[in-house]
Structures are given as C-alpha cells and as structure tokens.
N, CA, C and O atoms as a GROMACS GRO file, in nm:
protein
  384
    1MET      N    1   7.326  11.503   8.000
    1MET     CA    2   7.478  11.498   7.994
    1MET      C    3   7.534  11.476   8.137
    1MET      O    4   7.621  11.392   8.159
    2HIS      N    5   7.481  11.554   8.230
    2HIS     CA    6   7.530  11.541   8.370
    2HIS      C    7   7.512  11.398   8.427
    2HIS      O    8   7.602  11.345   8.492
    3ARG      N    9   7.395  11.338   8.399
    3ARG     CA   10   7.372  11.202   8.442
    3ARG      C   11   7.463  11.094   8.387
    3ARG      O   12   7.505  10.999   8.454
    4ASP      N   13   7.490  11.117   8.254
    4ASP     CA   14   7.578  11.029   8.181
    4ASP      C   15   7.724  11.037   8.243
    4ASP      O   16   7.791  10.936   8.266
    5LEU      N   17   7.764  11.158   8.266
    5LEU     CA   18   7.892  11.180   8.318
    5LEU      C   19   7.906  11.131   8.464
    5LEU      O   20   8.011  11.079   8.503
    6GLN      N   21   7.796  11.147   8.545
    6GLN     CA   22   7.793  11.094   8.676
    6GLN      C   23   7.799  10.946   8.681
    6GLN      O   24   7.872  10.889   8.762
    7HIS      N   25   7.722  10.881   8.594
    7HIS     CA   26   7.717  10.730   8.578
    7HIS      C   27   7.857  10.672   8.536
    7HIS      O   28   7.903  10.569   8.584
    8SER      N   29   7.920  10.748   8.441
    8SER     CA   30   8.049  10.705   8.395
    8SER      C   31   8.156  10.705   8.506
    8SER      O   32   8.236  10.613   8.521
    9ALA      N   33   8.150  10.818   8.582
    9ALA     CA   34   8.238  10.833   8.698
    9ALA      C   35   8.221  10.722   8.803
    9ALA      O   36   8.316  10.662   8.853
   10GLU      N   37   8.094  10.702   8.832
   10GLU     CA   38   8.065  10.594   8.934
   10GLU      C   39   8.109  10.456   8.885
   10GLU      O   40   8.158  10.374   8.963
   11THR      N   41   8.092  10.433   8.756
   11THR     CA   42   8.138  10.297   8.705
   11THR      C   43   8.284  10.290   8.707
   11THR      O   44   8.339  10.185   8.741
   12ILE      N   45   8.353  10.396   8.673
   12ILE     CA   46   8.504  10.388   8.680
   12ILE      C   47   8.553  10.368   8.825
   12ILE      O   48   8.643  10.289   8.850
   13VAL      N   49   8.493  10.440   8.921
   13VAL     CA   50   8.533  10.428   9.068
   13VAL      C   51   8.494  10.278   9.104
   13VAL      O   52   8.578  10.208   9.160
   14GLN      N   53   8.380  10.231   9.076
   14GLN     CA   54   8.346  10.087   9.118
   14GLN      C   55   8.441   9.985   9.050
   14GLN      O   56   8.478   9.884   9.109
   15HIS      N   57   8.477  10.015   8.927
   15HIS     CA   58   8.563   9.914   8.851
   15HIS      C   59   8.694   9.904   8.910
   15HIS      O   60   8.747   9.794   8.922
   16PHE      N   61   8.760  10.025   8.954
   16PHE     CA   62   8.893  10.033   8.998
   16PHE      C   63   8.910  10.040   9.147
   16PHE      O   64   9.020  10.062   9.197
   17HIS      N   65   8.801  10.021   9.218
   17HIS     CA   66   8.800  10.033   9.367
   17HIS      C   67   8.882   9.930   9.426
   17HIS      O   68   8.873   9.812   9.392
   18LEU      N   69   8.968   9.976   9.520
   18LEU     CA   70   9.044   9.875   9.597
   18LEU      C   71   9.007   9.892   9.739
   18LEU      O   72   8.990  10.006   9.784
   19ASN      N   73   8.995   9.787   9.812
   19ASN     CA   74   8.964   9.790   9.948
   19ASN      C   75   9.092   9.846  10.019
   19ASN      O   76   9.201   9.800   9.986
   20PRO      N   77   9.082   9.942  10.115
   20PRO     CA   78   9.201   9.995  10.165
   20PRO      C   79   9.292   9.886  10.243
   20PRO      O   80   9.414   9.901  10.254
   21ALA      N   81   9.226   9.782  10.294
   21ALA     CA   82   9.304   9.680  10.360
   21ALA      C   83   9.393   9.607  10.257
   21ALA      O   84   9.510   9.576  10.280
   22SER      N   85   9.331   9.585  10.147
   22SER     CA   86   9.407   9.507  10.038
   22SER      C   87   9.528   9.599   9.986
   22SER      O   88   9.638   9.552   9.959
   23LEU      N   89   9.496   9.729   9.974
   23LEU     CA   90   9.605   9.824   9.929
   23LEU      C   91   9.716   9.821  10.027
   23LEU      O   92   9.831   9.811   9.985
   24ARG      N   93   9.692   9.828  10.159
   24ARG     CA   94   9.796   9.831  10.254
   24ARG      C   95   9.869   9.695  10.258
   24ARG      O   96   9.991   9.692  10.269
   25LEU      N   97   9.796   9.586  10.250
   25LEU     CA   98   9.861   9.455  10.234
   25LEU      C   99   9.955   9.443  10.122
   25LEU      O  100  10.066   9.392  10.139
   26THR      N  101   9.913   9.492  10.002
   26THR     CA  102   9.995   9.490   9.883
   26THR      C  103  10.112   9.584   9.904
   26THR      O  104  10.221   9.551   9.856
   27GLU      N  105  10.104   9.691   9.965
   27GLU     CA  106  10.209   9.783  10.002
   27GLU      C  107  10.306   9.722  10.091
   27GLU      O  108  10.427   9.737  10.071
   28ALA      N  109  10.260   9.654  10.192
   28ALA     CA  110  10.349   9.593  10.294
   28ALA      C  111  10.423   9.481  10.228
   28ALA      O  112  10.542   9.465  10.257
   29TRP      N  113  10.361   9.402  10.141
   29TRP     CA  114  10.430   9.292  10.074
   29TRP      C  115  10.538   9.349   9.977
   29TRP      O  116  10.648   9.296   9.970
   30GLY      N  117  10.506   9.450   9.909
   30GLY     CA  118  10.609   9.511   9.818
   30GLY      C  119  10.724   9.576   9.898
   30GLY      O  120  10.839   9.569   9.855
   31LEU      N  121  10.697   9.635  10.012
   31LEU     CA  122  10.809   9.688  10.094
   31LEU      C  123  10.892   9.580  10.145
   31LEU      O  124  11.014   9.596  10.150
   32TRP      N  125  10.831   9.461  10.188
   32TRP     CA  126  10.903   9.349  10.252
   32TRP      C  127  10.994   9.285  10.142
   32TRP      O  128  11.105   9.241  10.171
   33ARG      N  129  10.942   9.282  10.012
   33ARG     CA  130  11.011   9.226   9.900
   33ARG      C  131  11.111   9.330   9.840
   33ARG      O  132  11.182   9.301   9.744
   34GLN      N  133  11.113   9.451   9.900
   34GLN     CA  134  11.211   9.559   9.847
   34GLN      C  135  11.178   9.602   9.710
   34GLN      O  136  11.265   9.608   9.623
   35ARG      N  137  11.049   9.631   9.686
   35ARG     CA  138  11.001   9.674   9.554
   35ARG      C  139  10.988   9.827   9.550
   35ARG      O  140  10.920   9.890   9.631
   36ARG      N  141  11.056   9.882   9.451
   36ARG     CA  142  11.049  10.029   9.435
   36ARG      C  143  10.905  10.080   9.423
   36ARG      O  144  10.874  10.182   9.484
   37TRP      N  145  10.816  10.016   9.351
   37TRP     CA  146  10.686  10.060   9.336
   37TRP      C  147  10.611  10.068   9.475
   37TRP      O  148  10.517  10.145   9.492
   38ALA      N  149  10.655   9.989   9.564
   38ALA     CA  150  10.587   9.990   9.699
   38ALA      C  151  10.624  10.115   9.774
   38ALA      O  152  10.545  10.166   9.853
   39GLU      N  153  10.746  10.166   9.750
   39GLU     CA  154  10.780  10.299   9.811
   39GLU      C  155  10.696  10.411   9.758
   39GLU      O  156  10.651  10.498   9.832
   40TRP      N  157  10.674  10.405   9.624
   40TRP     CA  158  10.588  10.497   9.558
   40TRP      C  159  10.448  10.486   9.610
   40TRP      O  160  10.386  10.587   9.644
   41LEU      N  161  10.400  10.371   9.618
   41LEU     CA  162  10.263  10.348   9.668
   41LEU      C  163  10.248  10.394   9.813
   41LEU      O  164  10.147  10.455   9.846
   42GLY      N  165  10.339  10.369   9.895
   42GLY     CA  166  10.335  10.403  10.036
   42GLY      C  167  10.342  10.557  10.056
   42GLY      O  168  10.268  10.614  10.137
   43ALA      N  169  10.430  10.621   9.981
   43ALA     CA  170  10.447  10.765   9.982
   43ALA      C  171  10.318  10.832   9.936
   43ALA      O  172  10.270  10.927   9.998
   44LEU      N  173  10.263  10.780   9.825
   44LEU     CA  174  10.140  10.858   9.768
   44LEU      C  175  10.020  10.823   9.860
   44LEU      O  176   9.947  10.914   9.898
   45SER      N  177   9.998  10.703   9.897
   45SER     CA  178   9.878  10.671   9.983
   45SER      C  179   9.893  10.737  10.119
   45SER      O  180   9.793  10.784  10.173
   46GLY      N  181  10.011  10.744  10.178
   46GLY     CA  182  10.027  10.816  10.301
   46GLY      C  183  10.011  10.954  10.292
   46GLY      O  184   9.951  11.015  10.380
   47GLY      N  185  10.062  11.016  10.182
   47GLY     CA  186  10.050  11.160  10.162
   47GLY      C  187   9.914  11.202  10.136
   47GLY      O  188   9.874  11.310  10.179
   48ILE      N  189   9.836  11.122  10.066
   48ILE     CA  190   9.697  11.156  10.045
   48ILE      C  191   9.624  11.160  10.177
   48ILE      O  192   9.530  11.238  10.192
   49ASN      N  193   9.661  11.085  10.268
   49ASN     CA  194   9.583  11.080  10.399
   49ASN      C  195   9.615  11.206  10.489
   49ASN      O  196   9.535  11.238  10.577
   50LEU      N  197   9.721  11.270  10.470
   50LEU     CA  198   9.768  11.378  10.556
   50LEU      C  199   9.663  11.492  10.571
   50LEU      O  200   9.636  11.533  10.684
   51PRO      N  201   9.600  11.545  10.458
   51PRO     CA  202   9.504  11.650  10.476
   51PRO      C  203   9.391  11.610  10.564
   51PRO      O  204   9.345  11.686  10.649
   52SER      N  205   9.346  11.490  10.544
   52SER     CA  206   9.234  11.441  10.631
   52SER      C  207   9.272  11.435  10.780
   52SER      O  208   9.187  11.457  10.867
   53LYS      N  209   9.399  11.404  10.809
   53LYS     CA  210   9.443  11.401  10.946
   53LYS      C  211   9.450  11.545  11.004
   53LYS      O  212   9.416  11.574  11.119
   54ILE      N  213   9.497  11.631  10.912
   54ILE     CA  214   9.499  11.777  10.957
   54ILE      C  215   9.354  11.827  10.996
   54ILE      O  216   9.334  11.891  11.099
   55PHE      N  217   9.258  11.795  10.910
   55PHE     CA  218   9.123  11.832  10.939
   55PHE      C  219   9.072  11.767  11.066
   55PHE      O  220   8.994  11.827  11.140
   56GLU      N  221   9.115  11.646  11.093
   56GLU     CA  222   9.071  11.576  11.222
   56GLU      C  223   9.133  11.653  11.339
   56GLU      O  224   9.067  11.671  11.441
   57LEU      N  225   9.257  11.700  11.326
   57LEU     CA  226   9.321  11.783  11.431
   57LEU      C  227   9.255  11.919  11.454
   57LEU      O  228   9.254  11.974  11.564
   58ALA      N  229   9.200  11.970  11.344
   58ALA     CA  230   9.125  12.100  11.354
   58ALA      C  231   9.005  12.085  11.434
   58ALA      O  232   8.967  12.180  11.501
   59ASP      N  233   8.935  11.968  11.434
   59ASP     CA  234   8.818  11.940  11.502
   59ASP      C  235   8.847  11.947  11.655
   59ASP      O  236   8.758  11.981  11.733
   60GLY      N  237   8.968  11.916  11.695
   60GLY     CA  238   9.005  11.908  11.836
   60GLY      C  239   9.106  11.805  11.848
   60GLY      O  240   9.088  11.689  11.812
   61GLU      N  241   9.218  11.852  11.903
   61GLU     CA  242   9.332  11.764  11.908
   61GLU      C  243   9.336  11.689  12.043
   61GLU      O  244   9.293  11.742  12.146
   62ASN      N  245   9.386  11.567  12.041
   62ASN     CA  246   9.411  11.491  12.158
   62ASN      C  247   9.545  11.414  12.132
   62ASN      O  248   9.598  11.425  12.021
   63TRP      N  249   9.594  11.348  12.216
   63TRP     CA  250   9.718  11.274  12.204
   63TRP      C  251   9.712  11.165  12.113
   63TRP      O  252   9.816  11.128  12.058
   64ILE      N  253   9.600  11.107  12.089
   64ILE     CA  254   9.590  10.992  11.992
   64ILE      C  255   9.590  11.047  11.852
   64ILE      O  256   9.662  10.995  11.767
   65LYS      N  257   9.515  11.149  11.825
   65LYS     CA  258   9.517  11.208  11.694
   65LYS      C  259   9.658  11.270  11.654
   65LYS      O  260   9.705  11.261  11.541
   66LEU      N  261   9.719  11.334  11.758
   66LEU     CA  262   9.853  11.388  11.733
   66LEU      C  263   9.956  11.277  11.707
   66LEU      O  264  10.046  11.294  11.625
   67SER      N  265   9.943  11.161  11.778
   67SER     CA  266  10.036  11.052  11.752
   67SER      C  267  10.020  10.992  11.619
   67SER      O  268  10.119  10.962  11.552
   68VAL      N  269   9.891  10.973  11.575
   68VAL     CA  270   9.862  10.917  11.449
   68VAL      C  271   9.919  11.006  11.338
   68VAL      O  272   9.984  10.959  11.245
   69PHE      N  273   9.892  11.131  11.352
   69PHE     CA  274   9.948  11.229  11.253
   69PHE      C  275  10.091  11.222  11.250
   69PHE      O  276  10.144  11.214  11.139
   70ALA      N  277  10.167  11.225  11.361
   70ALA     CA  278  10.310  11.230  11.364
   70ALA      C  279  10.358  11.100  11.300
   70ALA      O  280  10.453  11.107  11.221
   71ILE      N  281  10.302  10.982  11.326
   71ILE     CA  282  10.346  10.858  11.262
   71ILE      C  283  10.325  10.864  11.117
   71ILE      O  284  10.414  10.830  11.039
   72ASN      N  285  10.205  10.909  11.075
   72ASN     CA  286  10.190  10.920  10.920
   72ASN      C  287  10.292  11.013  10.858
   72ASN      O  288  10.350  10.978  10.755
   73VAL      N  289  10.314  11.125  10.914
   73VAL     CA  290  10.418  11.222  10.861
   73VAL      C  291  10.560  11.148  10.860
   73VAL      O  292  10.634  11.156  10.761
   74LEU      N  293  10.591  11.083  10.964
   74LEU     CA  294  10.724  11.011  10.974
   74LEU      C  295  10.742  10.904  10.855
   74LEU      O  296  10.845  10.893  10.789
   75CYS      N  297  10.631  10.828  10.837
   75CYS     CA  298  10.634  10.723  10.744
   75CYS      C  299  10.648  10.784  10.599
   75CYS      O  300  10.725  10.733  10.518
   76VAL      N  301  10.571  10.896  10.568
   76VAL     CA  302  10.576  10.953  10.444
   76VAL      C  303  10.715  11.014  10.412
   76VAL      O  304  10.770  11.000  10.302
   77LEU      N  305  10.771  11.086  10.520
   77LEU     CA  306  10.901  11.142  10.497
   77LEU      C  307  11.010  11.034  10.477
   77LEU      O  308  11.099  11.049  10.393
   78LEU      N  309  11.001  10.927  10.553
   78LEU     CA  310  11.097  10.811  10.528
   78LEU      C  311  11.087  10.761  10.389
   78LEU      O  312  11.190  10.745  10.324
   79LEU      N  313  10.968  10.734  10.339
   79LEU     CA  314  10.948  10.684  10.203
   79LEU      C  315  10.992  10.779  10.097
   79LEU      O  316  11.058  10.739  10.001
   80VAL      N  317  10.957  10.911  10.111
   80VAL     CA  318  11.005  11.011  10.018
   80VAL      C  319  11.158  11.025  10.026
   80VAL      O  320  11.220  11.042   9.922
   81ASN      N  321  11.217  11.018  10.134
   81ASN     CA  322  11.361  11.022  10.148
   81ASN      C  323  11.422  10.907  10.070
   81ASN      O  324  11.514  10.926   9.990
   82ALA      N  325  11.373  10.793  10.092
   82ALA     CA  326  11.422  10.668  10.021
   82ALA      C  327  11.410  10.685   9.863
   82ALA      O  328  11.500  10.647   9.788
   83LEU      N  329  11.295  10.742   9.820
   83LEU     CA  330  11.278  10.771   9.684
   83LEU      C  331  11.376  10.868   9.623
   83LEU      O  332  11.426  10.851   9.511
   84ARG      N  333  11.402  10.974   9.706
   84ARG     CA  334  11.491  11.080   9.650
   84ARG      C  335  11.631  11.033   9.655
   84ARG      O  336  11.710  11.072   9.568
   85ALA      N  337  11.671  10.950   9.750
   85ALA     CA  338  11.807  10.903   9.757
   85ALA      C  339  11.833  10.790   9.655
   85ALA      O  340  11.948  10.759   9.622
   86GLY      N  341  11.720  10.730   9.605
   86GLY     CA  342  11.738  10.619   9.507
   86GLY      C  343  11.782  10.496   9.573
   86GLY      O  344  11.830  10.406   9.503
   87ASN      N  345  11.769  10.482   9.707
   87ASN     CA  346  11.814  10.369   9.783
   87ASN      C  347  11.702  10.265   9.780
   87ASN      O  348  11.584  10.299   9.777
   88LYS      N  349  11.742  10.143   9.782
   88LYS     CA  350  11.645  10.034   9.809
   88LYS      C  351  11.647  10.016   9.956
   88LYS      O  352  11.746  10.051  10.022
   89PRO      N  353  11.535   9.960  10.013
   89PRO     CA  354  11.530   9.938  10.162
   89PRO      C  355  11.646   9.839  10.197
   89PRO      O  356  11.691   9.760  10.114
   90ALA      N  357  11.689   9.847  10.313
   90ALA     CA  358  11.796   9.770  10.364
   90ALA      C  359  11.774   9.623  10.346
   90ALA      O  360  11.669   9.569  10.379
   91ALA      N  361  11.880   9.556  10.292
   91ALA     CA  362  11.865   9.412  10.259
   91ALA      C  363  11.850   9.334  10.395
   91ALA      O  364  11.910   9.367  10.498
   92ARG      N  365  11.773   9.235  10.386
   92ARG     CA  366  11.740   9.141  10.494
   92ARG      C  367  11.853   9.033  10.497
   92ARG      O  368  11.900   8.988  10.393
   93HIS      N  369  11.893   8.994  10.616
   93HIS     CA  370  11.996   8.896  10.633
   93HIS      C  371  11.929   8.767  10.684
   93HIS      O  372  11.903   8.756  10.804
   94ASP      N  373  11.900   8.668  10.597
   94ASP     CA  374  11.832   8.551  10.641
   94ASP      C  375  11.932   8.447  10.694
   94ASP      O  376  12.034   8.420  10.631
   95SER      N  377  11.903   8.388  10.810
   95SER     CA  378  11.996   8.298  10.860
   95SER      C  379  11.974   8.159  10.795
   95SER      O  380  11.861   8.121  10.766
   96GLN      N  381  12.081   8.087  10.774
   96GLN     CA  382  12.068   7.961  10.707
   96GLN      C  383  12.078   7.846  10.792
   96GLN      O  384  12.068   7.733  10.745
   0.00000   0.00000   0.00000
C-alpha cells in the first residue's frame, strides 16, 4: 500500500510540476496585463518561500540574505494589500 501511495504521489507531482522560471514568467505576464489571478499567484508563491528564507537566516545572516528576505516580504505585503483592497494594479498609460 505504501509503495502504491508513494508512486501515485510521485506521478501527480511529475504531472503537475512547473518549472519555477516558467511560474515566475507567467506571474510577471499576468501582473503586467493586470490580471487578478496573477496577484493571487504572486502572493501565494512568495508567501510559500518565506519560511525557507527564515531558515536560511537562522543558518547565519548576512546583508544579502537579509536583503532578499526584506524584498520578498515587501512583495508579498504589496500583493496581499492589493488583494485585500480589491484594487487592480495601476493602469498603464501608453503613448500614442
């Protein structure tokens, strides 16, 4: 039973696996096009990374780790704030 469950879990992960770069590219495209789902994607994917950054800081902090952590927290807070406010990202003004 354990091997069947393990195999099923591995199959699901392999089937739905997204390359992190393609995930970030999709998120960036959605934010550029002012899509609400991209705000959710950014907040969730950024929030998921915060615990790993905290563990990295516990190993020993330096200014690079602290900077990366602060930028991640800022991005997540901005996206969560936009989601809570129900605002769309600011409209772009294209010159004609």
